[in-house]
Structures are given as C-alpha cells and as structure tokens.
VEXRO-745732 format. One record per residue: residue in one letter; x, y, z of N, C-alpha, C, O in turn. Coordinates in steps of 0.2 Angstrom, whole numbers, plus 5000, padded with zeros to 4 digits. Last residue first. Layout:
BEGIN
REC/A/X/Y/Z/X/Y/Z/X/Y/Z/X/Y/Z
...
//
This chain:
BEGIN
REC/Q/5676/4732/4432/5672/4729/4438/5665/4730/4436/5660/4728/4441
REC/P/5686/4725/4419/5681/4730/4422/5678/4727/4427/5676/4721/4428
REC/Q/5702/4719/4423/5696/4718/4420/5691/4723/4423/5692/4725/4429
REC/G/5714/4721/4429/5714/4723/4422/5707/4722/4419/5706/4724/4413
REC/I/5712/4707/4440/5716/4713/4438/5715/4714/4430/5716/4710/4426
REC/G/5705/4696/4444/5701/4701/4441/5705/4708/4439/5702/4713/4437
REC/Q/5716/4687/4449/5711/4685/4444/5707/4691/4440/5706/4691/4434
REC/G/5725/4689/4458/5725/4693/4452/5720/4692/4447/5721/4694/4442
REC/K/5725/4679/4468/5723/4686/4470/5722/4691/4464/5718/4695/4464
REC/S/5729/4668/4461/5723/4668/4465/5720/4675/4467/5714/4676/4466
REC/R/5741/4671/4455/5736/4669/4451/5729/4669/4455/5724/4671/4452
REC/I/5748/4675/4466/5747/4680/4461/5741/4678/4457/5737/4682/4455
REC/E/5749/4663/4473/5745/4669/4476/5744/4674/4471/5738/4677/4471
REC/S/5758/4657/4464/5751/4654/4465/5747/4659/4468/5741/4660/4467
REC/C/5769/4664/4466/5766/4664/4459/5759/4661/4460/5754/4664/4457
REC/P/5772/4661/4479/5771/4668/4477/5767/4668/4471/5763/4672/4470
REC/K/5774/4647/4478/5769/4649/4482/5767/4657/4480/5762/4658/4480
REC/S/5776/4638/4463/5779/4643/4467/5773/4646/4471/5768/4648/4469
REC/R/5771/4629/4453/5772/4627/4460/5774/4632/4465/5774/4631/4471
REC/G/5771/4637/4441/5765/4633/4444/5765/4631/4451/5760/4631/4454
REC/L/5784/4640/4440/5779/4645/4441/5773/4643/4444/5770/4646/4448
REC/A/5789/4627/4438/5791/4631/4444/5786/4636/4445/5784/4638/4451
REC/D/5784/4624/4425/5782/4620/4431/5783/4624/4438/5779/4624/4442
REC/S/5791/4634/4418/5784/4634/4418/5781/4630/4424/5776/4632/4428
REC/Y/5804/4629/4421/5802/4635/4424/5794/4636/4424/5791/4639/4428
REC/K/5803/4617/4414/5805/4617/4421/5803/4623/4424/5801/4623/4430
REC/P/5799/4621/4400/5795/4617/4404/5797/4617/4412/5792/4618/4416
REC/R/5799/4637/4394/5804/4632/4396/5800/4628/4402/5798/4630/4407
REC/K/5790/4646/4391/5792/4642/4385/5797/4636/4388/5798/4631/4384
REC/Q/5788/4653/4402/5783/4648/4401/5785/4644/4395/5783/4638/4395
REC/L/5799/4662/4401/5799/4657/4406/5794/4651/4405/5795/4645/4406
REC/E/5795/4670/4391/5801/4667/4390/5801/4661/4395/5803/4655/4394
REC/Q/5783/4676/4397/5783/4672/4391/5789/4668/4390/5788/4662/4388
REC/F/5789/4683/4408/5784/4677/4409/5783/4673/4403/5783/4667/4404
REC/T/5796/4692/4401/5800/4687/4406/5795/4681/4407/5797/4676/4407
REC/A/5787/4699/4394/5792/4695/4390/5795/4690/4395/5797/4685/4393
REC/R/5780/4706/4405/5777/4701/4401/5782/4696/4397/5781/4690/4397
REC/L/5791/4714/4409/5788/4709/4413/5784/4704/4410/5785/4698/4411
REC/D/5795/4721/4398/5799/4717/4400/5796/4712/4405/5798/4706/4405
REC/E/5786/4732/4395/5784/4725/4392/5789/4720/4394/5788/4714/4393
REC/P/5792/4743/4400/5787/4739/4404/5785/4733/4401/5782/4728/4405
REC/S/5806/4749/4399/5803/4744/4395/5798/4740/4399/5799/4735/4402
REC/S/5809/4760/4408/5810/4761/4401/5807/4755/4396/5806/4757/4390
REC/V/5802/4768/4421/5802/4761/4418/5803/4762/4410/5799/4764/4407
REC/V/5800/4779/4427/5807/4779/4424/5807/4772/4421/5813/4770/4418
REC/N/5788/4790/4433/5789/4784/4430/5796/4784/4426/5796/4788/4421
REC/K/5783/4802/4438/5789/4799/4441/5791/4792/4438/5797/4790/4440
REC/D/5772/4804/4430/5777/4809/4430/5784/4806/4433/5789/4808/4431
REC/A/5764/4793/4435/5766/4793/4428/5772/4798/4427/5777/4797/4423
REC/L/5761/4798/4448/5765/4792/4447/5768/4791/4440/5773/4789/4439
REC/A/5754/4810/4445/5760/4810/4449/5765/4804/4448/5771/4804/4447
REC/K/5743/4804/4439/5748/4809/4435/5754/4809/4439/5760/4809/4436
REC/E/5738/4797/4449/5740/4793/4443/5745/4797/4439/5750/4795/4436
REC/A/5734/4807/4458/5739/4802/4460/5742/4798/4454/5748/4797/4453
REC/A/5725/4814/4450/5731/4817/4452/5736/4812/4454/5742/4813/4452
REC/E/5715/4804/4450/5718/4807/4443/5724/4810/4445/5729/4809/4441
REC/L/5712/4803/4463/5715/4797/4459/5718/4800/4453/5723/4797/4451
REC/F/5708/4816/4467/5714/4813/4470/5717/4807/4465/5722/4807/4464
REC/Q/5697/4824/4465/5702/4824/4459/5708/4819/4461/5713/4819/4458
REC/A/5690/4825/4476/5687/4821/4470/5692/4820/4465/5691/4816/4461
REC/D/5703/4823/4488/5697/4826/4486/5695/4822/4480/5698/4817/4478
REC/P/5715/4824/4498/5710/4818/4497/5704/4822/4495/5699/4822/4499
REC/E/5729/4832/4491/5723/4833/4495/5718/4827/4493/5718/4825/4487
REC/L/5746/4826/4490/5739/4827/4487/5734/4828/4492/5734/4824/4497
REC/A/5757/4822/4496/5756/4829/4497/5749/4831/4494/5746/4836/4495
REC/Q/5758/4808/4493/5757/4810/4500/5754/4817/4500/5750/4819/4504
REC/V/5762/4810/4480/5756/4807/4481/5754/4809/4488/5748/4811/4489
REC/P/5775/4815/4481/5770/4819/4478/5763/4816/4479/5759/4820/4480
REC/G/5781/4804/4489/5781/4811/4492/5775/4815/4488/5771/4818/4491
REC/Q/5780/4793/4480/5777/4793/4487/5776/4800/4489/5771/4801/4492
REC/A/5787/4793/4468/5780/4795/4468/5777/4796/4475/5772/4799/4476
REC/D/5799/4787/4471/5799/4794/4469/5792/4797/4469/5792/4803/4470
REC/G/5795/4773/4472/5798/4777/4478/5798/4784/4477/5796/4788/4481
REC/Y/5790/4770/4459/5786/4770/4465/5788/4774/4471/5785/4778/4474
REC/S/5803/4772/4452/5797/4775/4450/5792/4776/4456/5789/4781/4458
REC/K/5811/4762/4459/5813/4770/4459/5806/4774/4457/5805/4779/4460
REC/S/5804/4750/4456/5805/4753/4463/5807/4760/4463/5804/4763/4468
REC/S/5806/4751/4442/5799/4751/4445/5799/4753/4452/5796/4757/4455
REC/E/5819/4749/4440/5816/4755/4438/5809/4756/4441/5807/4762/4442
REC/S/5821/4736/4446/5824/4742/4449/5821/4749/4447/5820/4753/4451
REC/V/5813/4728/4438/5811/4729/4445/5815/4735/4448/5812/4739/4453
REC/F/5819/4730/4425/5812/4732/4427/5810/4733/4434/5807/4738/4436
REC/R/5832/4725/4428/5831/4732/4426/5824/4734/4427/5822/4740/4430
REC/V/5829/4712/4431/5832/4716/4436/5831/4723/4434/5830/4727/4439
REC/L/5823/4708/4418/5819/4708/4424/5822/4712/4430/5819/4716/4433
REC/R/5834/4709/4410/5828/4713/4408/5824/4714/4415/5821/4719/4416
REC/E/5843/4700/4416/5845/4707/4416/5839/4711/4414/5838/4717/4418
REC/H/5835/4688/4414/5837/4690/4421/5839/4698/4421/5836/4701/4425
REC/V/5836/4687/4400/5829/4688/4403/5830/4691/4411/5827/4695/4413
REC/D/5849/4686/4398/5846/4692/4395/5839/4693/4399/5837/4698/4400
REC/E/5852/4673/4404/5855/4679/4406/5851/4686/4404/5851/4690/4408
REC/L/5847/4661/4401/5842/4666/4403/5845/4672/4406/5842/4676/4409
REC/E/5857/4653/4398/5853/4654/4393/5848/4660/4395/5844/4663/4390
REC/S/5863/4651/4411/5867/4656/4406/5862/4657/4400/5862/4663/4398
REC/E/5851/4652/4424/5855/4649/4420/5858/4653/4414/5855/4658/4413
REC/P/5847/4662/4432/5845/4655/4434/5849/4650/4430/5850/4645/4432
REC/A/5858/4676/4436/5853/4672/4431/5853/4665/4433/5857/4662/4435
REC/G/5858/4680/4454/5861/4679/4447/5856/4676/4443/5851/4673/4445
REC/L/5855/4681/4468/5855/4675/4465/5858/4674/4458/5861/4669/4456
REC/E/5857/4695/4470/5861/4690/4474/5861/4683/4470/5866/4680/4470
REC/K/5848/4700/4461/5855/4701/4460/5859/4696/4464/5864/4694/4461
REC/L/5836/4695/4467/5838/4693/4460/5845/4694/4458/5849/4690/4455
REC/K/5836/4702/4479/5837/4695/4479/5839/4692/4472/5843/4688/4471
REC/K/5836/4716/4474/5841/4713/4479/5842/4706/4478/5848/4703/4477
REC/E/5824/4716/4467/5830/4717/4464/5836/4715/4468/5840/4712/4465
REC/A/5815/4713/4477/5816/4708/4472/5822/4709/4468/5826/4705/4466
REC/G/5816/4724/4485/5818/4718/4488/5819/4712/4483/5824/4709/4483
REC/A/5811/4733/4476/5818/4734/4479/5820/4728/4482/5826/4726/4481
REC/F/5798/4728/4475/5802/4729/4469/5809/4729/4471/5814/4726/4468
REC/A/5793/4730/4488/5793/4724/4485/5798/4723/4479/5802/4719/4478
REC/T/5794/4745/4490/5797/4740/4494/5798/4733/4491/5804/4730/4491
REC/A/5786/4749/4479/5792/4752/4480/5797/4747/4484/5802/4745/4482
REC/N/5773/4742/4482/5777/4741/4476/5784/4743/4476/5789/4740/4474
REC/S/5770/4748/4495/5771/4740/4494/5775/4739/4487/5780/4735/4488
REC/T/5769/4761/4492/5774/4759/4496/5776/4752/4495/5781/4749/4495
REC/I/5758/4761/4483/5764/4764/4481/5770/4761/4485/5775/4759/4483
REC/L/5748/4755/4491/5750/4752/4485/5757/4754/4482/5761/4750/4480
REC/R/5748/4764/4501/5750/4758/4503/5752/4754/4497/5757/4750/4497
REC/L/5742/4775/4494/5749/4776/4497/5752/4769/4499/5758/4768/4498
REC/Y/5730/4769/4491/5734/4771/4486/5742/4772/4488/5746/4770/4485
REC/A/5725/4769/4504/5726/4763/4500/5731/4764/4495/5735/4760/4493
REC/A/5724/4783/4507/5728/4778/4511/5729/4772/4508/5735/4769/4508
REC/K/5715/4787/4497/5722/4789/4497/5726/4785/4501/5732/4783/4499
REC/V/5703/4779/4500/5707/4778/4494/5714/4781/4494/5718/4777/4491
REC/E/5700/4785/4512/5702/4778/4512/5706/4777/4506/5711/4773/4506
REC/T/5697/4798/4507/5702/4797/4512/5705/4790/4513/5711/4789/4513
REC/V/5687/4796/4498/5693/4798/4496/5699/4797/4501/5704/4796/4499
REC/N/5675/4787/4495/5678/4788/4501/5685/4790/4500/5690/4785/4500
REC/A/5671/4785/4482/5669/4791/4485/5672/4793/4492/5672/4798/4494
REC/P/5676/4773/4478/5679/4779/4476/5677/4785/4479/5681/4790/4479
REC/D/5676/4760/4490/5672/4765/4487/5675/4771/4485/5678/4774/4489
REC/L/5688/4747/4486/5686/4753/4490/5681/4757/4486/5681/4757/4480
REC/K/5693/4737/4479/5687/4735/4482/5684/4742/4486/5679/4741/4488
REC/R/5705/4742/4473/5699/4741/4469/5693/4740/4473/5688/4741/4470
REC/L/5714/4741/4485/5712/4748/4482/5705/4747/4477/5701/4751/4478
REC/E/5716/4727/4485/5712/4731/4491/5710/4738/4488/5704/4740/4490
REC/V/5722/4725/4473/5716/4722/4475/5712/4725/4480/5706/4727/4479
REC/G/5734/4732/4476/5730/4734/4471/5723/4731/4471/5718/4735/4470
REC/A/5740/4725/4486/5738/4732/4488/5733/4734/4482/5728/4738/4484
REC/E/5742/4713/4479/5738/4713/4485/5735/4720/4487/5729/4721/4488
REC/I/5751/4718/4470/5745/4715/4467/5740/4715/4473/5734/4717/4472
REC/G/5762/4722/4478/5758/4727/4474/5751/4724/4472/5746/4728/4471
REC/P/5766/4709/4483/5763/4714/4487/5759/4720/4484/5754/4722/4486
REC/L/5770/4702/4470/5764/4700/4474/5761/4705/4479/5755/4707/4479
REC/L/5781/4705/4464/5775/4707/4461/5769/4706/4466/5765/4710/4466
REC/G/5792/4698/4470/5792/4705/4469/5786/4709/4467/5785/4715/4467
REC/G/5788/4685/4470/5787/4688/4476/5788/4696/4476/5785/4700/4480
REC/C/5791/4682/4457/5784/4682/4459/5783/4686/4465/5779/4690/4466
REC/F/5806/4682/4459/5802/4685/4453/5795/4687/4455/5793/4692/4455
REC/A/5808/4674/4470/5810/4681/4470/5806/4685/4465/5804/4690/4466
REC/D/5804/4661/4464/5800/4664/4470/5802/4672/4471/5797/4676/4472
REC/V/5813/4660/4454/5806/4661/4452/5802/4664/4458/5798/4668/4457
REC/W/5825/4659/4462/5824/4664/4458/5817/4665/4455/5815/4671/4455
REC/R/5822/4647/4469/5822/4653/4473/5822/4659/4468/5819/4664/4470
REC/T/5823/4638/4458/5817/4639/4462/5816/4646/4466/5811/4649/4466
REC/Q/5837/4640/4456/5832/4642/4451/5825/4643/4454/5821/4647/4452
REC/A/5842/4634/4468/5843/4641/4466/5838/4644/4461/5836/4650/4461
REC/D/5838/4621/4467/5835/4625/4472/5836/4633/4471/5832/4637/4472
REC/T/5834/4617/4449/5838/4617/4455/5835/4622/4461/5830/4625/4459
REC/I/5824/4606/4440/5825/4613/4442/5829/4613/4449/5828/4609/4453
REC/P/5828/4593/4429/5826/4595/4436/5828/4603/4437/5834/4605/4436
REC/E/5823/4596/4413/5828/4593/4417/5826/4596/4424/5823/4602/4424
REC/D/5810/4598/4408/5815/4596/4403/5821/4593/4407/5824/4588/4405
REC/A/5794/4594/4413/5800/4597/4415/5806/4594/4410/5806/4588/4409
REC/E/5777/4598/4412/5782/4594/4409/5789/4598/4411/5789/4604/4411
REC/T/5766/4607/4415/5770/4603/4421/5775/4599/4418/5779/4595/4423
REC/G/5762/4624/4411/5762/4617/4410/5766/4613/4416/5767/4616/4421
REC/C/5752/4638/4414/5759/4635/4415/5758/4627/4414/5752/4625/4416
REC/A/5742/4647/4413/5743/4643/4407/5749/4638/4408/5751/4635/4404
REC/S/5743/4656/4423/5737/4651/4423/5738/4646/4418/5735/4640/4418
REC/L/5753/4664/4420/5754/4659/4425/5749/4654/4425/5750/4648/4427
REC/L/5747/4671/4409/5752/4667/4408/5754/4662/4413/5755/4656/4412
REC/T/5737/4678/4417/5735/4674/4412/5741/4669/4410/5739/4663/4409
REC/V/5746/4686/4425/5741/4681/4428/5739/4676/4423/5739/4670/4425
REC/A/5752/4693/4416/5756/4689/4419/5752/4683/4423/5754/4678/4423
REC/G/5741/4701/4411/5745/4696/4407/5749/4691/4410/5749/4686/4408
REC/A/5739/4708/4423/5734/4704/4421/5737/4699/4416/5735/4693/4416
REC/L/5751/4715/4423/5750/4710/4428/5745/4705/4426/5745/4699/4428
REC/A/5749/4724/4413/5754/4719/4412/5754/4714/4417/5755/4708/4416
REC/V/5737/4730/4418/5737/4727/4412/5742/4722/4411/5741/4716/4409
REC/A/5743/4736/4429/5737/4732/4430/5737/4727/4424/5735/4721/4424
REC/L/5752/4745/4423/5755/4739/4427/5749/4734/4428/5751/4728/4428
REC/L/5743/4753/4418/5747/4750/4413/5750/4744/4417/5751/4738/4414
REC/R/5737/4758/4429/5733/4755/4425/5737/4751/4420/5735/4745/4418
REC/S/5748/4765/4434/5745/4759/4438/5741/4755/4434/5740/4749/4435
REC/R/5749/4774/4424/5755/4770/4426/5752/4764/4429/5754/4758/4427
REC/M/5733/4775/4418/5740/4778/4417/5744/4773/4420/5744/4767/4418
//
C-alpha cells in the first residue's frame, strides 16, 4: 500500500542515484548543493527506518509496531524539515522552478500524510493484523496527489550534469544509495 508505494518510488530514486554521472555543465553553487542535500536529507530518515522495519521478524508484532511508528514519525519529521529547508532555499535555478514546486508539494503532502497517520497507527493493537491495518491507516490518511513527483524530480536532476554530480557527492544522497539498495526488492 502507501509505504510499499513509497518503497517502490524510493527504489527508483536509489536506482537513479546509482546512475549519476560526473560531468558538470557549470559549477554548482553552494545554495544549489544545499538544495540537493535538503532534497535527499528529507528522504533519508524514512529509508533508514524502513530498512530497520524490514529486518524485523514479522511475528514479533510489538517490535514491528514500534518500528512502524518510528518509520511514520521519521518520515513526518524529515519531510516537514525538507519542506522548510527547500522553501527557505527556493528553486536552485529558474529552469528548475517547476521541479522545485513539485518537490515542495510532495514533501509537504507526505509530511501531512505521515503525521495524520500517527494517531490511528498508535491506536492499533499489536496483533497478527497490525501490518495490514497500519498500511490501511496510512493509505487512508494519504494526501499525496502526485507520488510520481519524487521519481520525476530525480529524473530531471539526473539530466543536468551538475546536479547529477551533486547527487553523487551529497552525503545524504550517498547514504540513500548505501542504505536503500534492497528497498522494493523481495527478501
């Protein structure tokens, strides 16, 4: 459902990050580098929490519930932080205004979706139906109008050599690549 959809989108992002080139068309500015870091930094905590969740034994529902709540909280907080940073920084250049706006809308809607799901997921009993019920609660609170915006943003940035290079050098983006290798793939 929602987190599975996010996992698929993030898997695509990891794939695109892995394909980054190194050619630069013109030097990237410090503000543009901070924009790339804010972009990837908004995704990283949720990826880390998702990796932790996937490692757990599904039979240990109490542990799974705690990890799922950390995933929701991490995503809500990280997306809200990314939204704030991206708004402060503004579009990295005029040609990327549309990309910037799509990304800000995506992180804003994602933050709201995860934030709104916290209470309903917390109220669920840690039983055999927990994961299914948690996924449903998250899907019911989902207000992300264009989940494909995340993948589109990575694709647009990869087309531009200096941003492709910045994605390759960014610490949060590098951590996404290293931690997200198995996201979206069957265990």
